[in-house]
N, C-alpha and C positions, 0 to 999 in steps of 0.2 A: 345473662350470658353474653359474653363478647366473642365475636368471630373475628379471626384475622382477615385482613383485606384480601389475602390470597388464601383460598380454601379449596376444598375438593367437592365435586359433585359425583355421587355414586348413583348409577342407574341400574335397576334390576328389571329385566324384561321377562315376564312370566305369563302364564295363562290364568284366566279368571277361575278355572276349575281346579287349579293346583291347590292341594291341601297339605297341611301338616297336622297329624293327629285329629283330623276331621274339621280343622279350622282353616279358613282361606289363608293361603300362604302370604298374600299381600298384607293381611292383618297381622299375622305372626311377625313378619319383617318389621312393620311399622312399630308394633308394640315392643319388640326387642330393641330397636333403635332408641326408643324413648327410655326403656329401662336402663340402657347403657349411657344415657345422658347426652345423646347426640343432639345437635342444634335443631334439626327439623327433618321431617319425613312426610312425603305425600304420595298416596297411591292414586293413579289416574287410570280410568278404564278407557280403552280405545274402542272405536267403532269399526275399525277395519285394520287388518294387518296380517302378516305371515312371518313364520320363523324358519328354523333350519329345515323343516320338512316341506317347505314351500306351499303348505296348505293354507288357503285364504280363510280367515276368520272374520265374520261380518255380523253386524247388528241389524241387518235387513229384517223387515217384519216377519217373513216366513222362516227366519233362521234365528230367532231370539235365544234359542237354547244352545247356540254354538259357544265354544270356549273362546271368549273375547280376550284380546290382549290387555295386559295390565302392566303399567310401568310404575315402579316405586323409585322415587328420587329422594336421596338423602344428602344433606349438605353439612359439612363441618370441617374442622381443621384436618389436614392430611393424616396426621398421626392418629387421630381418633377414628378416621375412616379405615386406615390400615389395621387398627386393632379390632375393628368390627368384621373384617373380611373372613377370618376363620369361622366365625359363627354363621355368617351368611353362606359360606361354602357348605357347611353342614346342613343348612336349611334348603338350599336350592338344588334339586336333583336334575332339573332340566330347565334351561333358560339361558339368558345372556346377561352378563354383568359388565358394565363399562365404568371407567373412572376418568375424570378429566379435571384439570385445574380450572377454577372459576374465580372471578373477581367479585368480592362481596361489596356491593354499593351501600346497602342499608340493611340492618337487622335490628328491629325494635320490637318491644312489647310494652304493654301499659301497666306492668306490675300487678295484674289481676283485677284492676278496677273495671268492672263491667264486661270482662271477657268471659267467653264460654268455658274456659278452662279453670276459672276461679272457684 
C-alpha cells in the first residue's frame, strides 16, 4: 500500500473500560480500521490522564483497576479517514476524536517475509 506524502492522523481518546458488545472499544476500532483497509492503527494505553469530567485516571499500584486512558491512532489518506468517520461516530459514545494533517516520511513493509502478520 502506498500512502500519499500528505496524509491524515486520526486520534481517538477513550477509556480502557469502554466496550462495544462486551469487546474493548479500542480493539473494535482497530479491527474496523483494518477491515476497511486503512493504512495503520495503533492503540496505546496511557498511565495518567483526564478527560471532560476532569477525573484523574492513573496506573499507580493501589489503583490498577482504574479506567486508564487509551489513544487509538489511525493514519491514511484524508478521503479514507473521512469515509471512516461515520463508523467511528457510531462506535464512540464518549471520548474525544481529533484529526490533523501529517507528512508521511516512510511507510514500508517487507511483503510478509518473516513478519508477524504473514
